[in-house]
C-alpha beads as a LAMMPS data file, in Angstrom:
LAMMPS data file: protein, C-alpha beads

87 atoms
86 bonds

1 atom types
1 bond types

-500.0 500.0 xlo xhi
-500.0 500.0 ylo yhi
-500.0 500.0 zlo zhi

Masses

1 110.0

Atoms # bond

1 1 1 -98.903 -27.969 296.782
2 1 1 -100.015 -29.432 293.487
3 1 1 -103.624 -30.525 292.868
4 1 1 -102.897 -34.295 292.967
5 1 1 -101.013 -34.036 296.285
6 1 1 -103.800 -31.900 297.770
7 1 1 -106.507 -34.440 296.775
8 1 1 -104.588 -37.347 298.290
9 1 1 -104.086 -35.496 301.591
10 1 1 -107.819 -34.680 301.736
11 1 1 -108.641 -38.348 301.117
12 1 1 -106.195 -39.452 303.816
13 1 1 -107.722 -37.009 306.322
14 1 1 -111.202 -38.373 305.528
15 1 1 -110.015 -41.958 306.065
16 1 1 -108.413 -41.076 309.404
17 1 1 -111.586 -39.316 310.583
18 1 1 -113.667 -42.336 309.598
19 1 1 -111.396 -44.692 311.594
20 1 1 -111.541 -42.424 314.650
21 1 1 -115.344 -42.367 314.490
22 1 1 -115.463 -46.192 314.382
23 1 1 -113.190 -46.457 317.440
24 1 1 -115.485 -44.208 319.460
25 1 1 -118.549 -46.436 319.006
26 1 1 -119.849 -47.488 322.379
27 1 1 -122.536 -49.818 323.565
28 1 1 -122.360 -49.223 327.324
29 1 1 -124.036 -51.401 329.960
30 1 1 -126.532 -49.186 331.771
31 1 1 -125.419 -50.577 335.148
32 1 1 -121.608 -50.810 335.051
33 1 1 -120.908 -48.631 331.948
34 1 1 -118.696 -51.339 330.407
35 1 1 -118.345 -50.971 326.634
36 1 1 -120.145 -53.976 325.128
37 1 1 -119.285 -53.047 321.530
38 1 1 -117.172 -55.737 319.810
39 1 1 -117.450 -54.963 316.088
40 1 1 -120.103 -54.090 313.506
41 1 1 -121.434 -57.673 313.430
42 1 1 -121.150 -58.798 317.050
43 1 1 -121.639 -57.534 320.595
44 1 1 -120.220 -58.684 323.912
45 1 1 -123.795 -59.030 325.273
46 1 1 -124.758 -62.551 326.396
47 1 1 -128.109 -63.706 325.004
48 1 1 -130.671 -65.203 327.402
49 1 1 -132.954 -67.941 326.029
50 1 1 -135.725 -70.046 327.546
51 1 1 -135.978 -73.838 327.166
52 1 1 -137.720 -73.422 323.772
53 1 1 -134.914 -71.156 322.481
54 1 1 -137.071 -68.023 322.618
55 1 1 -135.084 -64.863 323.294
56 1 1 -135.700 -63.491 326.795
57 1 1 -133.122 -60.727 326.766
58 1 1 -129.418 -60.259 327.419
59 1 1 -126.877 -60.164 330.234
60 1 1 -123.796 -58.018 330.743
61 1 1 -120.655 -60.203 330.897
62 1 1 -118.986 -57.829 333.383
63 1 1 -121.595 -57.095 336.075
64 1 1 -124.071 -59.939 335.396
65 1 1 -127.115 -57.629 335.272
66 1 1 -129.941 -58.867 333.049
67 1 1 -132.073 -56.877 330.602
68 1 1 -135.034 -57.442 328.267
69 1 1 -134.665 -57.108 324.497
70 1 1 -135.785 -53.473 324.930
71 1 1 -132.928 -52.804 327.410
72 1 1 -135.230 -52.736 330.434
73 1 1 -133.445 -53.876 333.592
74 1 1 -134.805 -57.139 335.045
75 1 1 -132.011 -58.199 337.459
76 1 1 -129.543 -55.840 339.031
77 1 1 -126.290 -57.357 340.239
78 1 1 -123.765 -55.053 341.859
79 1 1 -120.556 -55.268 343.826
80 1 1 -119.224 -52.312 345.786
81 1 1 -116.170 -52.560 348.080
82 1 1 -116.592 -56.320 348.350
83 1 1 -120.314 -56.102 349.171
84 1 1 -122.520 -57.882 346.643
85 1 1 -126.200 -57.317 346.072
86 1 1 -129.092 -58.216 343.813
87 1 1 -132.364 -56.467 343.197

Bonds

1 1 1 2
2 1 2 3
3 1 3 4
4 1 4 5
5 1 5 6
6 1 6 7
7 1 7 8
8 1 8 9
9 1 9 10
10 1 10 11
11 1 11 12
12 1 12 13
13 1 13 14
14 1 14 15
15 1 15 16
16 1 16 17
17 1 17 18
18 1 18 19
19 1 19 20
20 1 20 21
21 1 21 22
22 1 22 23
23 1 23 24
24 1 24 25
25 1 25 26
26 1 26 27
27 1 27 28
28 1 28 29
29 1 29 30
30 1 30 31
31 1 31 32
32 1 32 33
33 1 33 34
34 1 34 35
35 1 35 36
36 1 36 37
37 1 37 38
38 1 38 39
39 1 39 40
40 1 40 41
41 1 41 42
42 1 42 43
43 1 43 44
44 1 44 45
45 1 45 46
46 1 46 47
47 1 47 48
48 1 48 49
49 1 49 50
50 1 50 51
51 1 51 52
52 1 52 53
53 1 53 54
54 1 54 55
55 1 55 56
56 1 56 57
57 1 57 58
58 1 58 59
59 1 59 60
60 1 60 61
61 1 61 62
62 1 62 63
63 1 63 64
64 1 64 65
65 1 65 66
66 1 66 67
67 1 67 68
68 1 68 69
69 1 69 70
70 1 70 71
71 1 71 72
72 1 72 73
73 1 73 74
74 1 74 75
75 1 75 76
76 1 76 77
77 1 77 78
78 1 78 79
79 1 79 80
80 1 80 81
81 1 81 82
82 1 82 83
83 1 83 84
84 1 84 85
85 1 85 86
86 1 86 87
């Protein structure tokens, strides 16, 4: 294999590895383990605000559990075999 062909195959391998790494990014909900990662700029997390538009935390769009900005659980909402519960 000539030098130019070898360099291009190395570059292609590096690009493929970089794309694979980006696909594996996860931002899982701590309750339901749903991947909340959307892209590098946005998340699927739902922001929670008070009446003065101060940030209270976030909510998972799948299970509805609520968290503080520091990812501390404040409301637990679960469903298991048709039985729903809150804590």
